[in-house]
N, C-alpha and C positions, 0 to 999 in steps of 0.2 A: 409263824414257821411259812414258807415258802417251798414249793416243790409238782411234781407233775408240769414238768414244761412253763416254771413260773406262776402256775396257781397256788394262790395262799390259802391253806386246807385247812387255819383255824384250829388248829387242831387242839387249842385249849378250852372250845367249848362244843357241846354235843349239835348236832346237825342231825334231821328227818331223814333224809338220804341216808347217811352212814346208819342211823339208828335201825329204819326197816331194813336196811343190808344185813346188820345184825340178826333181826327176827329172823329174815330169812336162812339164814344158815351160812352167810357169806363170811369175806375176810377183810371186808375194806370198811373199816372202822376202827377205833383207836378209844384210848381209854376214857376220855369226854363223854362218846358214843355209847361205851359200856355202863360205864353209872349211870347216866338218865335212862338208859334199855333195862337195867336191873331194877329201879326203879319203878319202871313200866311196872317189869314184870312181877316185884313185890305187890302191885294193887289189883293187876290184870294179870294173873297167870296164864293166863291162855292166847294172851296176846301175839305169841308166835304162829298159834294155830290162828288167830284172823287171818296175821300175812300173809300165809300160805294159800289160805282159801282165797284171799283177794287175790292174789297171783294165777291162782289156778282159775279162775273166772278171766282175767285176760285172756289167757290162751285160749279157752274152750268160746268166748266171742269175735276172738279173729278170727281161729278156724272157723265159725259159722257164717261171717261178713264175707271170708274169700269162699269158701264154698257157694255163697251167694251171688258172687261176680264182682263183688267189689275189689279191685285192685289198689287203689289208694290210701294210704291211711298218717294220719296225723296224728303223735302222740303226745301231749303236753304234761311238763311233770315225768321227764322219761325217768327219771332215779337212776343210781349207779347199775350197770350193766347187771344181769343175771341169767344168763342162758338156761332155758331158749328165751330169747328177747323178741317183742312184739315179730320184727321181721322175717326173725327165721320160721316162725307162725306161719305168716303170712306167703312165706315165696316156696312154704313146703307145699305150698296151696299151688298159689299159679309162681312160677320163677318170675315173672316179666313184673310185681307188686313192685308201687314205690312206697317209699317209707320214709317221713318226715320226724325225728326227734326233737323235742326243745324244751328246756329246761332254763331255768333262770340259777341254780346252783354251778358254782365255779369248780364243787368238788366232783361233778357231775360232769363237767366240761374234763376233768383233767384224765376223767375216763372213758371220752367220748369213741374216741378211734375204733374202743369194742364194736361199737355201733353202727358202724360205718360197713363191715364185714359181708357184705349182702350177694345173693347169686348175682351174674353176670350179666345176664336177663334183665332184671331190675334193678333198682337203685335207693339207696340209704341216704340221708343227708340228716347233720347236726345242726343246728337251728341255737345259738346263746340268745333268750327271749325271757319273757317275763309277760304270765295267761295275765295280770292285772292290766296290761298293755296290749288290745288286742288287736288294735289297726298297727302297732307296730309289727308285732308278729308277724299277722299275715304279710304285711309289707315288702317282709324279709325276701332278696335278691334267692339265696339259697331253699327257701321254700315255694318261691316262684317257679324256678329254672326245675324243678322236681317234680308240684303237682298240678295238676290243670285243672283249677276251677269250676271249668265248663262240665264239669263230669264229676259224680257223686265219689266222694269223701267220705273216711270212716274218720271221725275225731276223737280221739281217748281221752278222758279226762278221770282218770282212775286213781283215787285215793289220793285227789289233789286240794278239789275244793274245799274241806274242812280247812285246811290251810289258809285259807281267803275268807276271812269273817265279813259278816254283812256291812260296814263300814269301809270296806272297800270296795262295792258295789258288786258284788259276784254276781249276782241273776242279772244285770246290763252287760256282765263282762258275758257271760257265757251266750245272752241273745245277740251279742253282736257279732260271735263265733257262727251262731245259729245262721244268720242272716248273711254271711258269705256262702254258705253250701247250699249246693244245687238239689234239686227234687233227686230221691233216691239215695241223697248223703242216710250217714248215719250217726246218731251220740250215743257213746258208750260211758258212763260212769258209773263208779263206785264212791261212797259217802259214810262216813262214821256216824253211827246214832248210839242216842241213849235210849231207845225204844224196848231192849232186852235184856241194858246189864247194865243201869242207869248209874249206879253207883260207883262201877268199875272205870264205867267210859267215863263221867265226871269226873275221878280221880285220875285218871290218864289226860283227862283237859287241864287240870292244873299240872302236872310234872310238866306238859311240853311247853306252857306257858312260862312255869319257874323258868325252865332252860331256854328262854328266849325264843321259842319258837310258837306264833298263835295257833289256836286250834279251838276249832267252833264245831261240834255236833250238829245235827240237824233232824228233824222227826222224816218219817215217811210224808208226812204232807209238804214239809219245806222241800226235802228232796226232789218231789212228783214237779214241781216249781219248775226244775230246771229245763226240763224237758217240754213247755208252751203246750202247743198244739199238735205234738210230733204224735206219730204213733207208735207205743209201746208194744217192741216183738215181744210173743210169748215168750217166760209167763208172765211179764208187766213186772213190778218193781218186788224182789223177793231181797232176802239175804242171799248175801254171794254164794253159798253151798249150794244155792237151789235155784239156779240160774242156770237150765239144760245139764244137771247135773248125770255125766258118762260114767261113774263109779269109780272113780282115781278118785283123785285129793280131795276129801271134805263131802264123803259120802258120809259118813259119822260124825257129821260137826253139827252142833248144836246152834237154834240160832246166837245162843247167848255167846258161843264162843265165836260166833261172823262176828256180828256188833258190827254188821257195815252190810249197808243195802248195794243192789247192785241192776241195772237195765240196759238195757238197748231202744233207742227209740231211729224210730226211720221219718222221713221227710216226705211228704207224699209230693 
């Protein structure tokens, strides 16, 4: 099926972006997505909580970096817009903040206009690109016209790399992005792990793979490798709800219910 300005929505098969939207309580999802999401909930009943606390981490980390003075953000693996989006958080701190969203999913492209409603002083741009082609993404004219790579940039890879298995050269991809960023930049990441709820997450992985979406959980040590020699910001690598909690979403969540690591690292 084709809709939304000619984008093929492929309504007959589940999409990870639409499943995540469903877990967050959104409405941009269809029967195949809800069926697959229901299978996930059957083996991992707390998955909606997992999604919500991951989203809340994005809010807190973005605000913390904007308050620390970073005014440029590159968010790869954007997903379907769910307000407040990253640019709304950043621009609430600094109205001149600039944000580039990137995703390779045509479903996200169909909704990209919702990501471009930023402040008049700042700028938001959407790039259709794939994280597995970092050189191509970084060469995008829209990205280069929006962000100044001679100044610090916060790179967000939230809930993304578990969809990029090792055989796609995942660590080399992240190293490529880190190498393009100057001193003072930040790498923000979350990633599914089996460390806390191994049975449930193993079943989650199998359901996604059966639906045609590769998924690889990684341990804390494997997750830590992505940051290389960059300095981890306090409190280091922790489950999402434990990263600088503010008493809001996630204050009551267990590590098992999170089952996602989060961290922010800074380039010296």
